[in-house]
C-alpha positions in Angstrom: 41.4 65.3 138.7 44.1 65.8 141.2 46.1 68.8 141.3 48.8 67.4 143.5 49.9 63.6 144.4 48.9 62.7 147.4 52.5 61.4 147.8 54.8 64.3 147.0 53.1 67.2 146.4 54.5 67.4 142.7 52.0 68.4 139.9 50.3 65.6 138.6 51.2 64.4 135.6 47.2 65.3 133.9 47.4 68.9 135.7 51.0 69.7 133.6 49.8 68.3 130.2 46.5 70.5 130.5 48.9 73.2 130.4 50.6 72.3 127.3 47.7 71.4 125.5 46.3 74.4 126.2 48.9 76.3 125.1 48.2 79.0 121.6 52.3 78.2 120.5 52.7 73.9 119.2 54.9 72.2 121.4 55.9 69.3 119.9 58.2 66.3 121.3 60.0 64.3 119.0 63.1 62.0 118.9 66.8 62.4 117.7 65.4 61.1 114.6 62.8 63.6 114.1 59.9 61.1 115.3 57.0 62.8 116.4 55.6 61.5 120.1 53.7 64.2 121.4 51.4 67.1 119.5 49.4 69.5 121.7 46.6 71.2 120.5 48.5 74.8 119.0 50.3 72.5 117.1 47.0 71.2 116.0 45.9 75.2 115.1 49.5 76.2 113.4 50.0 73.5 111.3 47.1 72.3 110.5 47.2 68.3 111.6 45.5 66.5 113.8 47.7 64.5 116.5 46.4 61.0 115.1 47.9 62.1 112.0 51.6 62.8 112.9 52.7 61.4 116.1 54.8 58.4 114.4 55.6 60.4 111.4 58.7 62.1 110.7 59.1 65.9 111.5 60.1 66.9 108.2 56.3 66.7 106.7 56.7 70.1 108.2 59.5 71.3 106.5 59.5 73.0 102.9 61.3 70.9 100.1 63.1 74.2 99.6 65.3 73.7 103.3 66.7 69.9 102.3 69.2 70.2 105.0 67.7 72.3 107.5 66.8 69.0 109.9 69.3 67.5 109.6 71.7 69.7 110.6 69.3 70.5 113.6 69.1 67.3 115.0 73.0 66.9 114.6 73.8 69.7 117.0 71.0 68.6 119.1 72.3 65.0 119.9 75.8 67.3 121.0 72.9 68.7 123.9 72.5 72.0 121.9 69.9 74.6 121.9 67.7 77.0 119.8 66.5 79.6 120.7 64.0 81.8 119.2 65.2 80.0 115.4 63.3 81.7 112.3 62.3 79.9 109.8 59.6 78.5 107.6 57.2 75.4 108.1 54.8 74.0 106.0 50.7 73.8 107.1 48.6 70.4 106.0 47.4 72.5 103.3 50.4 73.9 101.9 50.3 77.2 103.1 54.3 78.2 104.1 54.4 79.7 107.8 56.6 82.2 109.1 58.0 80.6 112.1 59.5 81.2 115.7 60.5 78.3 117.5 62.4 77.4 120.4 64.3 73.6 120.3 65.3 72.2 123.5 67.3 68.8 123.7 65.6 66.4 126.3 67.5 64.4 128.7 67.2 61.4 131.0 68.2 61.0 134.8 71.5 60.2 133.4 71.8 63.2 131.2 71.4 61.8 127.8 70.3 63.6 125.5 67.3 61.3 124.2 64.9 63.5 122.4 64.1 67.1 121.6 61.0 69.1 122.6 59.7 72.1 120.3 57.9 75.9 121.0 56.7 77.0 117.8 54.9 80.2 117.1 53.5 81.6 114.0 54.7 85.1 112.9 53.7 84.9 109.4 51.5 88.1 110.7 54.6 90.3 112.1 56.5 89.0 109.0 54.3 90.4 106.3 54.0 93.6 108.8 57.6 93.6 108.9 57.6 93.6 104.9 55.6 95.9 104.7 57.0 98.3 106.9 60.2 97.9 104.8 58.3 98.6 101.5 56.8 101.3 102.6 60.2 103.0 104.1 61.8 102.0 100.6 58.8 103.8 98.5 58.8 106.4 100.8 62.6 107.7 100.7 62.6 107.2 97.0 59.4 109.3 96.8 61.0 112.1 98.9 64.0 112.0 97.5 62.6 112.2 94.0 59.6 114.6 94.8 61.3 116.7 97.0 64.5 117.5 94.6 62.4 119.5 91.8 61.0 122.0 94.3 64.8 122.5 96.1 66.2 122.9 93.0 63.9 126.1 92.3 64.2 127.5 95.1 68.3 127.4 95.2 68.6 128.8 91.5 65.8 131.4 92.5 67.6 132.5 96.0 71.0 132.8 93.8 69.0 135.3 91.0 67.4 137.0 93.8 71.2 137.2 95.9 73.0 138.4 92.4 70.3 141.2 91.7 70.6 142.8 95.4 74.3 143.0 94.7 73.7 145.1 92.0 73.4 149.0 92.6 70.0 149.2 90.6 68.0 145.9 90.7 64.9 144.8 89.1 61.6 145.2 92.0 59.8 143.4 89.3 62.2 139.9 88.2 63.0 140.2 92.2 59.0 140.3 92.8 58.5 137.2 90.6 61.4 135.4 92.1 59.4 135.0 95.5 56.5 133.8 93.8 57.9 131.0 92.5 60.0 130.6 96.0 56.4 131.0 97.7 55.0 128.1 95.5 58.1 125.9 95.6 57.9 125.9 99.5 54.7 126.0 99.3 54.7 122.5 97.4 57.4 121.2 100.0 55.2 121.6 103.1 51.8 120.0 101.5 54.3 116.8 100.5 55.9 117.0 104.2 52.2 117.2 105.7 51.4 114.3 103.2 53.8 112.1 104.4 53.1 112.8 107.9 49.8 112.1 107.4 51.0 108.7 106.6 52.8 108.2 109.5 49.9 109.2 111.6 47.2 107.0 109.8 49.9 104.4 110.2 50.2 104.8 113.7 47.0 105.2 114.9 47.2 109.1 116.0 45.8 110.6 113.3 43.2 113.4 115.0 40.1 114.7 113.6 37.8 117.0 115.5 34.4 116.6 114.5 31.5 119.5 114.6 28.4 119.9 112.7 28.9 120.6 108.9 27.2 122.1 106.0 28.6 119.3 103.6 27.0 121.1 100.5 28.4 124.6 101.8 31.4 123.0 102.0 31.6 121.2 99.1 31.2 124.1 97.1 34.1 126.2 99.3 36.4 123.5 98.4 35.3 124.1 94.9 35.3 127.4 94.5 38.8 127.5 96.3 40.5 125.4 93.4 38.9 126.9 90.6 39.8 130.5 91.7 43.6 129.1 92.2 43.6 126.6 89.1 41.5 128.4 86.3 39.4 124.8 86.0 35.9 125.0 86.2 34.1 123.3 88.5 30.3 122.7 89.2 28.5 121.7 92.2 25.1 120.3 92.2 23.0 119.5 95.5 19.6 119.1 94.8 17.8 118.4 98.2 20.9 118.2 100.2 20.9 122.3 101.1 21.5 122.4 104.7 22.3 119.2 105.5 24.6 118.9 108.7 27.1 116.1 109.4 29.3 115.4 112.2 32.8 115.8 110.3 36.3 117.0 110.6 35.4 119.8 108.6 39.2 120.9 107.4 40.2 117.1 106.9 37.2 116.4 104.4 38.0 119.6 102.5 41.4 118.4 102.2 39.5 115.0 100.9 37.5 116.9 98.3 40.0 119.2 97.3 42.0 116.1 96.8 39.7 114.4 94.9 38.8 117.4 92.4 42.1 117.8 92.0 42.8 114.6 90.7 39.4 114.7 88.3 41.1 117.9 87.2 44.5 116.3 86.2 43.4 112.9 84.6 40.0 114.7 83.3 39.4 117.0 79.9 40.8 120.8 80.0 37.7 122.1 78.5 35.4 120.7 80.5 34.5 121.1 84.1 35.0 118.9 87.4 31.3 117.5 88.4 30.9 117.3 91.8 27.3 116.4 93.3 25.9 116.3 97.0 22.8 113.5 97.9 21.7 112.8 101.4 19.5 110.3 102.5 18.2 109.9 106.6 21.7 108.2 107.8 24.3 109.2 105.5 25.9 112.9 102.7 26.8 111.7 99.6 29.5 113.5 97.7 30.4 112.5 93.7 33.2 113.5 92.1 33.5 113.0 88.1 35.6 113.5 85.5 35.1 112.9 81.9 38.4 112.2 81.3 39.6 108.4 80.0 38.7 106.7 83.0 41.0 104.1 85.4 41.5 100.5 83.7 40.1 97.5 85.7 43.1 96.4 86.9 43.9 99.5 88.7 40.8 100.2 90.4 41.9 98.3 93.4 45.5 99.3 93.7 45.2 103.0 93.4 44.1 103.3 97.4 48.0 102.0 97.8 50.1 104.6 99.7 52.8 105.5 96.8 50.9 104.0 93.9 51.2 105.2 90.5 50.0 103.9 87.5 53.0 104.1 85.6 56.6 105.9 86.4 55.2 109.1 84.7 51.7 109.6 86.4 51.9 113.1 88.4 51.8 113.2 92.1 53.4 110.9 94.5 50.4 108.8 95.3 49.1 109.5 98.1 46.0 111.3 97.5 43.9 108.4 97.0 45.3 107.0 99.7 44.7 109.6 102.4 41.5 110.6 101.2 40.1 106.9 101.8 41.8 106.7 104.7 40.4 109.7 106.6 36.9 109.0 105.2 37.5 105.8 107.2 38.5 107.4 110.2 34.8 109.1 109.8 33.5 106.0 109.7 32.3 106.4 106.2 33.6 104.6 102.8 35.1 106.2 99.8 34.7 103.7 96.6 35.6 103.9 92.9 31.8 104.2 91.0 31.4 102.4 88.3 29.3 104.7 86.5 28.7 105.1 83.3 30.8 104.3 81.3 32.8 107.6 81.0 35.5 109.4 83.3 35.7 108.7 86.6 33.7 108.8 89.5 34.6 108.7 92.8 32.0 108.5 95.8 32.4 109.8 99.8 29.6 108.2 101.8 29.8 109.9 105.2 27.8 109.1 108.0 25.3 112.1 109.5 
């Protein structure tokens, strides 16, 4: 095929047609009555129809039934020479799937300047629109959770500061009471700091900026340290079993994985019986280390098992926490090339299993 005609040096019709046909975008020609007269491979890929199936048929086959007025308005304005740039709308595939589409529609004129048809270049933006909706939902959840969860410690801190101010204004003030007030403020600020770090981690994960600093780490010692620290701070008993896994090293970020374990232990302590310990079991094989955290609580309903790892998801409005712990734990483990799953277990309580490649 010659790219240019010998007489004029212009690009050949075949070459120009091949450019149109190779585009990822849908490029469609139609009459002013909305009848399809050309249909490229991009249109076939996006809408699911072959050219043989649609040429000669009305473009209305792509328009959802809940938009009956859209096509007449577009065709009317095209006849007047109006162009539509990056017009966002909905279109329907052959299989019934509704797509988000960005389309540029231009009038086509003859040699005398009369509008004789229209060309449409359409791009499937369904994935982008979904991402935008998810980002907006996440922002709304962020604002709602932050406003609710930050208010409680801030209120306590402000109230205690007022008490301290009044106590210090007295000639004789109670040092022990002052120390108690300061302890309440410290706990409140610790809670604020932890919440803000979790919210920041969500942002870092979404933007791909969560840093993982790996080093060979004794996983059993890490699990024991996390369990001991949590038990000392909370008063809840935590047991660690590690038969056969003693001295096993894995190339992990110890700080981040300890954060995961403390989160899982805390979750188990909250939803398990207060008089029974949280059980942590470490096991290893040639390729991976497995850490299971088990409680003897009521368990997790089947309809919630896939959603519990979503950011800000809570099983009920009165559920404890902000709904970030399990989400962040799974994302941190994923960053290590591992997995965090909810095990079916033996029908009692809940078991979360972290698997990390060595």
